[in-house]
Rosetta silent file (secondary structure, phi, psi, omega in degrees, C-alpha in Angstrom):
SEQUENCE: XXXXXXXXXXXXXXXXXXXXXXXXXXXXXXXXXXXXXXXXXXXXXXXXXXXXXXXXXXXXXXXXXXXXXXXXXXXXXXXXXXXXXXXXXXXXXXXXXXXXXXXXXXXXXXXXXXXXXXXXXXXXXXXXXXXXXXXXXXXXXXXXXXXXXXXXXXXXXXXXXXXXXXXXXXXXXXXXXXXXXXXXXXXXXXXXXXXXXXXXXXXXXXXXXXXXXXXXXXXXXXXXXXXXXXXXXXXXXXXXXXXXXXXXXXXXXXXXXXXXXXXXXXXXXXXXXXXXXX
SCORE:     score description
SCORE:     0.000 S_00000001
   1 L     0.000  123.918 -177.815 -153.598  -81.438  120.392 S_00000001
   2 L   -76.715  174.312 -175.215 -150.468  -82.565  118.550 S_00000001
   3 H   -63.626  -38.821 -178.506 -146.897  -81.940  119.691 S_00000001
   4 H   -65.031  -41.609  179.348 -146.355  -79.007  117.323 S_00000001
   5 H   -66.091  -37.418  177.753 -149.467  -77.212  118.567 S_00000001
   6 H   -64.293  -40.670  178.242 -148.393  -77.766  122.162 S_00000001
   7 H   -64.207  -40.641  178.332 -145.003  -76.257  121.467 S_00000001
   8 H   -63.124  -43.149  178.904 -146.610  -73.221  119.844 S_00000001
   9 H   -64.813  -40.670  178.953 -148.919  -72.765  122.823 S_00000001
  10 H   -64.053  -43.160  179.069 -146.009  -73.190  125.227 S_00000001
  11 H   -64.465  -40.116 -179.961 -143.926  -70.629  123.318 S_00000001
  12 H   -64.814  -43.053  178.802 -146.852  -68.198  123.220 S_00000001
  13 H   -64.893  -40.788  179.636 -147.435  -68.507  126.960 S_00000001
  14 H   -65.139  -44.141  179.147 -143.729  -68.086  127.675 S_00000001
  15 H   -64.651  -38.892  177.701 -143.462  -65.016  125.445 S_00000001
  16 H   -63.227  -41.747  178.428 -146.572  -63.505  127.033 S_00000001
  17 H   -63.928  -42.103 -179.546 -145.105  -64.073  130.480 S_00000001
  18 H   -66.921  -40.484  178.389 -141.786  -62.500  129.476 S_00000001
  19 H   -63.684  -43.785  178.123 -143.507  -59.478  127.924 S_00000001
  20 H   -62.414  -42.101  178.762 -145.603  -59.010  131.064 S_00000001
  21 H   -64.406  -40.758  178.854 -142.556  -59.329  133.287 S_00000001
  22 H   -62.690  -41.405  179.065 -140.647  -56.813  131.136 S_00000001
  23 H   -63.173  -42.713  179.543 -143.491  -54.312  131.386 S_00000001
  24 H   -62.330  -41.360 -177.998 -143.593  -54.674  135.165 S_00000001
  25 H   -70.232  -40.311 -174.970 -139.816  -54.164  135.420 S_00000001
  26 H   -84.014  -17.744 -176.526 -139.660  -51.191  133.031 S_00000001
  27 H   -58.518  -42.728  178.328 -142.765  -49.382  134.266 S_00000001
  28 H   -59.247  -36.076  179.149 -141.011  -47.639  137.219 S_00000001
  29 H   -69.771  -38.155  176.653 -138.413  -46.252  134.798 S_00000001
  30 H   -63.303  -45.038 -178.933 -141.130  -45.073  132.436 S_00000001
  31 H   -65.336  -36.077  176.931 -142.994  -43.402  135.296 S_00000001
  32 H   -62.145  -47.502 -179.584 -139.762  -41.778  136.478 S_00000001
  33 H   -65.737  -44.736 -179.292 -139.105  -40.277  133.046 S_00000001
  34 H   -63.596  -41.878 -178.439 -142.706  -39.186  132.506 S_00000001
  35 H   -65.960  -31.064  179.376 -142.917  -37.603  135.955 S_00000001
  36 H   -69.180  -15.680 -179.557 -139.757  -35.592  135.318 S_00000001
  37 L  -101.616    8.667 -178.790 -141.548  -33.931  132.380 S_00000001
  38 L  -100.137  159.449  170.809 -144.639  -32.933  134.368 S_00000001
  39 L   -81.109  169.322 -178.876 -145.480  -29.753  136.190 S_00000001
  40 H   -60.981  -38.665  179.412 -146.019  -29.824  139.951 S_00000001
  41 H   -66.630  -40.097 -178.703 -149.805  -29.823  139.478 S_00000001
  42 H   -67.992  -27.785  179.986 -149.676  -32.697  136.991 S_00000001
  43 H   -63.872  -31.227 -176.207 -147.632  -34.815  139.387 S_00000001
  44 L  -107.994   15.101 -179.306 -150.511  -34.909  141.870 S_00000001
  45 L   -70.633  137.803  177.649 -153.344  -35.084  139.363 S_00000001
  46 L  -125.064  123.983   -0.223 -156.028  -37.720  140.024 S_00000001
  47 L   -67.786  159.947 -176.018 -156.533  -39.845  138.015 S_00000001
  48 L   -58.855  147.522  177.790 -152.827  -40.045  137.168 S_00000001
  49 L   -93.352  102.758 -174.042 -151.653  -38.490  133.937 S_00000001
  50 L   -72.014  -33.370  177.684 -149.967  -41.376  132.136 S_00000001
  51 L  -129.336  119.249 -178.067 -148.739  -39.228  129.241 S_00000001
  52 L   -60.011  132.147  179.457 -148.064  -35.503  129.836 S_00000001
  53 L   -74.704  -28.904  178.648 -150.253  -33.338  127.638 S_00000001
  54 L  -139.123   80.520 -177.738 -147.657  -30.548  127.626 S_00000001
  55 L   -56.981  141.757 -179.729 -144.210  -31.943  128.508 S_00000001
  56 L  -133.822  145.405  176.692 -141.884  -29.433  130.124 S_00000001
  57 L  -101.204   19.498 -177.703 -138.164  -29.407  130.834 S_00000001
  58 H   -61.966  -36.604  179.567 -138.576  -26.911  133.646 S_00000001
  59 H   -63.424  -39.957  179.306 -137.572  -29.492  136.250 S_00000001
  60 H   -69.726  -37.453  177.461 -134.281  -30.162  134.440 S_00000001
  61 H   -62.062  -47.809  179.251 -133.627  -26.428  134.054 S_00000001
  62 H   -63.879  -35.001 -179.047 -134.156  -25.849  137.779 S_00000001
  63 H   -62.346  -47.799 -176.167 -132.030  -28.903  138.537 S_00000001
  64 H   -81.450  -10.092  172.479 -128.982  -27.654  136.647 S_00000001
  65 H   -80.904  -13.814  179.614 -129.394  -24.124  137.960 S_00000001
  66 L   -95.728 -146.242 -176.134 -128.772  -25.469  141.460 S_00000001
  67 L   -92.181    2.802 -175.227 -125.930  -27.511  142.962 S_00000001
  68 H   -59.351  -42.155  177.992 -126.691  -30.698  141.040 S_00000001
  69 H   -56.358  -36.286  178.337 -123.829  -30.279  138.492 S_00000001
  70 H   -68.124  -41.842  178.408 -121.368  -30.128  141.390 S_00000001
  71 H   -64.765  -38.480  178.119 -122.887  -33.249  142.955 S_00000001
  72 H   -63.111  -42.346  178.153 -122.741  -35.017  139.608 S_00000001
  73 H   -62.230  -43.508  179.447 -119.067  -34.123  139.300 S_00000001
  74 H   -60.305  -46.762  179.627 -118.360  -35.429  142.800 S_00000001
  75 H   -63.464  -39.955 -178.911 -120.065  -38.734  142.073 S_00000001
  76 H   -64.729  -43.398 -179.927 -118.302  -39.051  138.730 S_00000001
  77 H   -64.659  -47.727 -177.900 -114.859  -38.449  140.240 S_00000001
  78 H   -64.822  -47.317 -177.359 -115.409  -40.833  143.150 S_00000001
  79 H   -66.953  -41.354 -179.655 -117.016  -43.603  141.077 S_00000001
  80 H   -65.998  -47.189  179.947 -114.458  -43.380  138.254 S_00000001
  81 H   -63.697  -42.622  179.168 -111.453  -43.364  140.574 S_00000001
  82 H   -63.384  -40.657 -179.505 -112.863  -46.192  142.670 S_00000001
  83 H   -65.859  -45.820 -179.336 -113.602  -48.270  139.572 S_00000001
  84 H   -65.034  -48.651  179.840 -110.138  -47.809  138.047 S_00000001
  85 H   -66.166  -44.414 -178.824 -108.255  -48.419  141.296 S_00000001
  86 H   -62.951  -42.215 -179.829 -110.561  -51.241  142.380 S_00000001
  87 H   -66.064  -40.500  179.162 -110.352  -53.042  139.056 S_00000001
  88 H   -64.894  -49.769 -178.620 -106.556  -52.767  138.987 S_00000001
  89 H   -66.821  -40.320  179.595 -106.050  -53.959  142.560 S_00000001
  90 H   -65.694  -38.922  179.014 -108.663  -56.706  142.276 S_00000001
  91 H   -64.496  -43.995  179.260 -107.104  -57.997  139.039 S_00000001
  92 H   -65.514  -41.900  179.783 -103.624  -58.151  140.586 S_00000001
  93 H   -66.301  -44.628 -179.462 -104.925  -59.812  143.761 S_00000001
  94 H   -65.226  -38.045  178.233 -107.046  -62.333  141.853 S_00000001
  95 H   -63.775  -39.417  178.365 -104.146  -63.144  139.528 S_00000001
  96 H   -64.750  -43.731  177.614 -101.930  -63.829  142.531 S_00000001
  97 H   -62.457  -37.385 -175.083 -104.524  -66.143  144.066 S_00000001
  98 H   -77.998  -38.612 -172.064 -104.976  -67.949  140.758 S_00000001
  99 H  -101.437  -18.575 -178.544 -101.354  -68.338  139.649 S_00000001
 100 L  -126.092   71.977 -177.263  -99.408  -68.507  142.927 S_00000001
 101 L   -63.626  146.409  177.486 -101.317  -70.908  145.209 S_00000001
 102 L  -142.010  161.079 -178.600 -100.366  -71.068  148.854 S_00000001
 103 L   -57.292  123.994  177.722 -101.759  -73.012  151.811 S_00000001
 104 L    88.024    5.906 -177.279 -105.194  -71.688  152.683 S_00000001
 105 H   -67.115  -34.202  179.380 -105.603  -69.472  149.627 S_00000001
 106 H   -68.061  -41.770  178.121 -108.937  -71.049  148.708 S_00000001
 107 H   -65.584  -39.004 -179.951 -110.283  -70.588  152.237 S_00000001
 108 H   -65.277  -40.437  178.752 -109.018  -67.006  152.305 S_00000001
 109 H   -65.531  -30.250  177.112 -110.705  -66.173  149.003 S_00000001
 110 H   -74.374  -36.158  179.428 -113.966  -67.542  150.400 S_00000001
 111 H   -62.487  -26.456  178.378 -113.586  -65.538  153.602 S_00000001
 112 H   -51.664  -37.271 -176.170 -113.579  -62.407  151.441 S_00000001
 113 H   -66.519  -28.322 -177.483 -117.312  -62.843  151.001 S_00000001
 114 H   -70.421  -18.977  177.008 -117.954  -62.670  154.728 S_00000001
 115 H   -61.847  -31.233 -179.518 -116.732  -59.074  154.790 S_00000001
 116 H   -69.301  -14.012 -178.769 -119.954  -58.168  152.995 S_00000001
 117 H   -78.997  -16.434 -179.377 -121.916  -59.448  155.999 S_00000001
 118 L   -71.519  123.657  177.419 -120.706  -56.602  158.210 S_00000001
 119 L   -68.674  146.863 -178.352 -123.425  -53.957  158.474 S_00000001
 120 H   -59.437  -36.574 -176.945 -122.391  -50.447  157.546 S_00000001
 121 H   -60.991  -23.025 -178.301 -123.583  -49.100  160.900 S_00000001
 122 H   -73.957  -33.028 -172.594 -120.890  -51.126  162.682 S_00000001
 123 H  -107.949   -9.931 -173.339 -117.963  -49.485  160.906 S_00000001
 124 H   -66.189  -38.446 -179.606 -119.232  -46.017  159.987 S_00000001
 125 H   -69.161  -48.751  176.253 -118.386  -44.403  163.346 S_00000001
 126 H   -58.408  -39.173  178.844 -114.809  -45.809  163.563 S_00000001
 127 H   -66.876  -39.219  178.325 -114.226  -44.772  159.956 S_00000001
 128 H   -63.145  -41.667  177.941 -115.596  -41.286  160.602 S_00000001
 129 H   -63.891  -41.471  179.383 -113.248  -40.892  163.592 S_00000001
 130 H   -61.248  -50.105 -178.180 -110.344  -42.133  161.461 S_00000001
 131 H   -67.482  -31.005  177.344 -111.004  -39.732  158.593 S_00000001
 132 H   -67.137  -44.528  179.573 -111.574  -36.870  161.040 S_00000001
 133 H   -65.432  -31.985  178.629 -108.237  -37.480  162.758 S_00000001
 134 L   -87.380    0.485 -178.706 -106.525  -37.648  159.375 S_00000001
 135 L    58.005   43.044 -178.645 -108.390  -34.493  158.276 S_00000001
 136 L  -114.116    5.247  172.508 -109.827  -36.314  155.278 S_00000001
 137 L   -67.093  152.081 -175.614 -113.526  -35.634  155.803 S_00000001
 138 L    61.580   32.666  175.137 -115.061  -33.681  152.916 S_00000001
 139 L  -130.874  154.434  176.804 -112.467  -35.163  150.559 S_00000001
 140 H   -63.205  -33.578 -174.262 -112.719  -37.613  147.707 S_00000001
 141 H   -59.394  -39.842 -177.769 -110.045  -39.781  149.315 S_00000001
 142 H   -61.449  -42.136  179.757 -112.229  -40.761  152.279 S_00000001
 143 H   -73.146  -42.810 -177.378 -114.961  -42.126  150.032 S_00000001
 144 H   -61.458  -47.339 -179.553 -112.644  -43.754  147.493 S_00000001
 145 H   -64.532  -41.874  179.536 -110.654  -45.650  150.128 S_00000001
 146 H   -62.721  -44.616  179.611 -113.832  -46.691  151.974 S_00000001
 147 H   -66.077  -34.202  176.927 -115.474  -47.965  148.798 S_00000001
 148 H   -64.714  -41.260 -179.915 -112.304  -49.851  147.894 S_00000001
 149 H   -59.832  -40.284 -177.482 -112.299  -51.586  151.269 S_00000001
 150 H   -86.880  -21.788 -177.360 -115.849  -52.819  150.762 S_00000001
 151 H   -93.637  -28.036 -175.194 -115.610  -53.477  147.033 S_00000001
 152 H   -64.033  -42.343 -178.268 -112.260  -55.257  146.692 S_00000001
 153 H   -56.200  -52.562 -179.266 -113.146  -58.546  148.446 S_00000001
 154 H   -67.014  -37.752  178.780 -116.072  -59.404  146.184 S_00000001
 155 H   -61.935  -43.301  178.207 -114.267  -58.012  143.125 S_00000001
 156 H   -63.911  -42.848  179.775 -111.264  -60.220  143.831 S_00000001
 157 H   -62.857  -39.867  177.764 -113.460  -63.252  144.373 S_00000001
 158 H   -62.542  -43.990 -174.396 -115.246  -62.672  141.078 S_00000001
 159 H   -75.701  -24.575  178.202 -112.015  -62.368  139.102 S_00000001
 160 H   -57.650  -42.225  179.790 -110.352  -65.432  140.627 S_00000001
 161 H   -62.801  -38.005 -179.880 -112.818  -67.634  138.776 S_00000001
 162 H   -70.293  -42.179  178.957 -112.064  -65.964  135.460 S_00000001
 163 H   -67.516  -33.229  175.684 -108.298  -66.197  135.852 S_00000001
 164 H   -64.748  -28.528 -178.774 -108.624  -69.863  136.832 S_00000001
 165 H   -78.713  -14.188  177.989 -110.494  -70.425  133.565 S_00000001
 166 L   -89.238  120.076 -178.457 -107.573  -69.060  131.499 S_00000001
 167 L   -59.385  131.416  178.964 -105.030  -71.856  130.862 S_00000001
 168 H   -66.443  -22.448 -179.868 -101.664  -71.081  132.444 S_00000001
 169 H   -61.889  -29.788  178.650  -99.996  -72.721  129.439 S_00000001
 170 H   -65.797  -39.751  177.261 -100.888  -69.671  127.326 S_00000001
 171 H   -68.359  -40.681  179.627  -98.893  -67.417  129.650 S_00000001
 172 H   -62.172  -38.347  177.635  -96.002  -69.867  129.725 S_00000001
 173 H   -64.626  -40.382  178.543  -95.924  -69.872  125.939 S_00000001
 174 H   -65.007  -38.344 -179.581  -95.837  -66.077  125.903 S_00000001
 175 H   -72.547  -31.288  174.403  -92.979  -66.027  128.419 S_00000001
 176 H   -63.155  -33.783  178.819  -91.039  -68.584  126.376 S_00000001
 177 L   -78.453    1.715  174.854  -91.344  -66.144  123.481 S_00000001
 178 L   110.699   -0.042 -179.543  -89.670  -63.472  125.594 S_00000001
 179 L   -80.212  149.866  174.568  -92.562  -61.819  127.401 S_00000001
 180 L   -80.737  172.842  177.747  -92.340  -60.990  131.082 S_00000001
 181 H   -60.593  -45.930  179.402  -94.876  -62.189  133.637 S_00000001
 182 H   -67.635  -34.569  177.141  -96.627  -58.810  133.619 S_00000001
 183 H   -64.636  -40.385  177.245  -96.460  -58.722  129.832 S_00000001
 184 H   -66.442  -38.406  176.512  -98.159  -62.102  129.623 S_00000001
 185 H   -61.312  -45.159 -175.939 -100.799  -60.914  132.082 S_00000001
 186 H   -71.012  -41.943 -172.089 -101.448  -57.771  130.020 S_00000001
 187 H   -91.430  -23.083 -174.188 -101.363  -59.345  126.547 S_00000001
 188 H  -115.037  -57.484 -170.783 -102.808  -62.797  127.181 S_00000001
 189 H   -72.346  -48.234 -177.187 -104.722  -63.210  130.435 S_00000001
 190 H   -61.501  -44.292  176.732 -106.542  -59.894  130.722 S_00000001
 191 H   -60.263  -36.405  179.572 -107.983  -59.991  127.167 S_00000001
 192 H   -74.350  -23.636  178.804 -109.257  -63.527  127.773 S_00000001
 193 L   -97.701   18.671 -176.519 -110.739  -62.460  131.122 S_00000001
 194 H   -57.318  -40.876  176.527 -112.462  -59.413  129.646 S_00000001
 195 H   -57.193  -40.240  178.561 -116.007  -60.598  130.566 S_00000001
 196 H   -68.559  -38.531  177.780 -114.943  -60.830  134.196 S_00000001
 197 H   -64.050  -40.717  179.216 -113.267  -57.433  134.114 S_00000001
 198 H   -65.420  -44.691  179.541 -116.409  -55.876  132.633 S_00000001
 199 H   -63.081  -40.307 -179.831 -118.674  -57.496  135.224 S_00000001
 200 H   -68.456  -39.618  178.800 -116.372  -56.412  138.034 S_00000001
 201 H   -61.688  -42.659  178.736 -116.128  -52.849  136.695 S_00000001
 202 H   -64.412  -41.317  179.787 -119.920  -52.542  136.644 S_00000001
 203 H   -61.003  -47.606 -177.957 -120.157  -53.930  140.171 S_00000001
 204 H   -66.009  -41.549 -178.605 -117.594  -51.456  141.564 S_00000001
 205 H   -63.317  -44.499  179.269 -119.100  -48.519  139.686 S_00000001
 206 H   -64.335  -38.955  179.568 -122.619  -49.254  140.926 S_00000001
 207 H   -59.561  -46.173 -176.440 -121.346  -49.709  144.472 S_00000001
 208 H   -82.858  -27.416 -178.749 -119.663  -46.304  144.539 S_00000001
 209 H   -74.623  -36.822 -173.977 -122.222  -44.445  142.398 S_00000001
 210 H   -97.680   -7.714 -173.982 -125.272  -45.412  144.459 S_00000001
 211 L   -64.925  139.760 -174.497 -123.788  -45.493  147.971 S_00000001
 212 L  -118.860  -45.946 -167.684 -125.509  -43.160  150.416 S_00000001
 213 H   -65.979  -48.691  179.062 -124.616  -43.785  154.055 S_00000001
 214 H   -64.438  -41.888  179.607 -120.835  -43.218  153.926 S_00000001
 215 H   -62.588  -38.072  178.093 -121.246  -40.218  151.624 S_00000001
 216 H   -66.262  -35.963 -175.434 -123.779  -38.706  154.000 S_00000001
 217 H   -80.071  -41.772 -172.771 -121.471  -39.221  156.983 S_00000001
 218 H   -87.460  -22.883 -176.135 -118.111  -38.176  155.529 S_00000001
 219 L  -106.169   96.716 -178.754 -119.241  -35.270  153.317 S_00000001
 220 L   -87.966  -22.805 -178.987 -120.541  -32.448  155.524 S_00000001
 221 L   -80.737  139.498  178.980 -120.075  -29.683  152.971 S_00000001
 222 H   -59.897  -38.270 -177.311 -122.903  -29.017  150.517 S_00000001
 223 H   -75.794   -9.261  179.678 -120.429  -28.722  147.636 S_00000001
 224 H  -106.491    6.662  178.775 -118.913  -32.137  148.408 S_00000001
 225 L   -67.768  150.554  170.373 -122.153  -34.104  148.370 S_00000001
 226 L   -94.378  174.741 -174.623 -122.631  -36.946  145.941 S_00000001
 227 H   -59.218  -48.548 -179.493 -125.817  -37.418  143.926 S_00000001
 228 H   -56.918  -41.571  179.364 -127.652  -39.741  146.379 S_00000001
 229 H   -70.838  -39.556  179.275 -127.026  -37.349  149.271 S_00000001
 230 H   -63.185  -42.395  178.980 -127.823  -34.325  147.147 S_00000001
 231 H   -63.593  -32.262  179.532 -131.151  -35.759  146.000 S_00000001
 232 H   -65.601  -22.339  179.691 -132.102  -36.415  149.619 S_00000001
 233 L   -72.160  -13.843  176.718 -131.874  -32.665  150.255 S_00000001
 234 L   -76.638   -9.097  177.928 -134.942  -32.174  148.034 S_00000001
 235 E   -93.338   96.506  178.613 -136.984  -33.862  150.764 S_00000001
 236 L   -79.996  176.036 -176.206 -137.871  -31.005  153.091 S_00000001
 237 L   -66.284  -38.740 -175.813 -139.535  -31.417  156.490 S_00000001
 238 L  -117.976    1.091 -179.382 -143.040  -30.598  155.287 S_00000001
 239 L  -156.137  160.826  178.503 -142.775  -30.901  151.508 S_00000001
 240 E  -132.535  129.898  176.947 -140.960  -32.715  148.729 S_00000001
 241 L   -87.211   84.549 -174.702 -140.008  -31.227  145.375 S_00000001
 242 H   -65.661  -28.056  177.559 -140.873  -34.330  143.385 S_00000001
 243 H   -61.055  -46.523  177.627 -140.141  -32.622  140.079 S_00000001
 244 H   -68.084  -36.995  178.532 -136.492  -32.115  141.035 S_00000001
 245 H   -62.319  -45.506 -179.185 -136.281  -35.592  142.543 S_00000001
 246 H   -66.581  -45.349  179.620 -137.563  -37.197  139.335 S_00000001
 247 H   -63.175  -43.870  178.663 -135.362  -35.078  137.064 S_00000001
 248 H   -63.531  -38.024  178.883 -132.304  -35.713  139.219 S_00000001
 249 H   -66.855  -37.047  177.879 -132.988  -39.449  139.274 S_00000001
 250 H   -63.400  -48.107 -179.441 -133.250  -39.533  135.480 S_00000001
 251 H   -64.887  -39.553 -179.712 -129.898  -37.755  135.047 S_00000001
 252 H   -66.423  -25.668 -179.319 -128.281  -39.929  137.726 S_00000001
 253 H   -79.509  -21.684 -173.589 -129.427  -43.059  135.894 S_00000001
 254 H   -60.530  -48.386  179.282 -127.834  -42.105  132.573 S_00000001
 255 H   -59.947  -37.768  179.284 -124.189  -43.056  133.391 S_00000001
 256 H   -66.120  -44.357  179.313 -125.326  -46.412  134.731 S_00000001
 257 H   -62.988  -43.945 -179.682 -127.465  -47.092  131.669 S_00000001
 258 H   -65.444  -42.656  179.563 -124.668  -46.089  129.295 S_00000001
 259 H   -65.107  -45.750 -179.362 -122.055  -48.170  131.122 S_00000001
 260 H   -66.723  -36.929  177.993 -124.289  -51.222  131.307 S_00000001
 261 H   -63.507  -37.379 -179.418 -125.280  -50.805  127.657 S_00000001
 262 H   -73.166  -31.647 -173.918 -121.627  -50.725  126.608 S_00000001
 263 H  -115.827   13.855 -171.095 -120.616  -53.730  128.712 S_00000001
 264 H   -61.157  -43.177 -176.828 -123.887  -55.670  128.943 S_00000001
 265 H   -66.598  -35.400  176.215 -122.834  -58.694  126.891 S_00000001
 266 H   -71.424  -36.198 -179.065 -119.649  -59.048  128.928 S_00000001
 267 H   -64.091  -46.594 -179.566 -121.566  -58.486  132.158 S_00000001
 268 H   -65.881  -43.297  177.804 -124.114  -61.226  131.437 S_00000001
 269 H   -62.728  -37.433 -179.815 -121.433  -63.629  130.284 S_00000001
 270 H   -66.920  -42.760 -178.745 -119.425  -62.831  133.373 S_00000001
 271 H   -67.725  -29.399 -174.626 -122.247  -63.452  135.829 S_00000001
 272 H   -94.523   -4.851 -177.806 -123.161  -66.779  134.230 S_00000001
 273 L  -130.886  -64.482 -169.696 -119.683  -68.236  133.860 S_00000001
 274 H   -60.384  -40.529 -176.089 -116.688  -66.767  135.642 S_00000001
 275 H   -70.067  -12.114 -178.556 -118.129  -66.464  139.136 S_00000001
 276 H  -100.380   -0.439 -176.660 -119.028  -70.172  139.095 S_00000001
 277 L  -103.802  160.241  174.753 -115.572  -71.408  138.159 S_00000001
 278 L    72.643    0.000    0.000 -112.513  -72.135  140.219 S_00000001
């Protein structure tokens, strides 16, 4: 077998492996979507019904007739506010670490990562007591501040690498031309660090959109539940309404899919470059 034939065989095997891997990864999402279009009887049919013979949107109708729209709104408000505040604070903190070095700043930025090692169970009770004393349970503020505390360290660490990769001479040139420090940050550094900002925004959004334990603990009111907590209410003691669970999971996945689709090229570039620099 000549070299060209070997390369073709190697490419064919690699493509076959990638296609198989893609099918394995995407199959749960396909099954989730298909199951949301089935009736209760079809969900438990044996052998499984791979393609619904009579797709129905009854599960989605029942979903939006209940409290799900309120839960979706709660998640949207919390995740959006956390992402905007987290991205702003992380960008300012990372810029300070990158442009104004001080003794121990590198060690401190590394220590940020160790905060992620703390299990949630260790801090949930003290935080619950704190929010109760401040009368902030069943409020957006309790979740937003909590998510910021856990999301900012890693977000700052991610952005430090991107800001280190932007030459400081570009900012100095902008300031020579009359721009302020913040103006140079806004007009020069942030546009060049856009891949890192996109990757960080997706990280913060996913953290706050999917979080369950804090939302379950701090939000006691049914109308203040977020989507993960709300979906868990479909699991009764002796039965589970899988139709509502599947439909709710499909709707809950849409914002994540849309956000990742809009920022995917920046996200991939960010994960493969900025976090490894500086």
